[in-house]
Steps between C-alpha positions, in 0.01 A plus 500: 500500500424455869367762734749772605651527835300682758799541738354226718404209272546405138327238300758287310433300196550127562808479278667787679407357840634157416827634367568713808381227740740249326791746535429550872479121555837454338637775716353351807677169413820680453477669835421160660811372321701774671376403840597138429843607380556696828378203707741272314792724550555554134800708401440887523559574131256225380232654725578846365477372137152375589407828670599678176269263311208588733569870452495458124172303527351773709613763256339301216178480696508878556568573133199289389273652767617853409443437126151366570428801717615744229299326226182490704467735795720785373371498146140482628560798740672710238221450255258602774697826541647393839850626434595466870558130425823609336633635825395180677675297230825706539492449879448127453794471260714695738420261780583204275841655414624537858 
């Protein structure tokens, strides 16, 4: 298990980093695709469909990052007796659910 979060930086294992980086690269490509669709005057509903796909991809990225955070940082802090991490986690989840 990697180091826990220190509210400023976190060491990520190579596999986790690669997975998250790949997701962001795909999302970046999707957003570039949106720009191209707009430039090419693509029909509105087709662009909106692609926007929905980008939102779903961002949600998947967030879910993976949150799961990794819980399994590493949150578990580590709870084991260390730092129960305030639970309040931080609740606030984070509330922000994600806006």
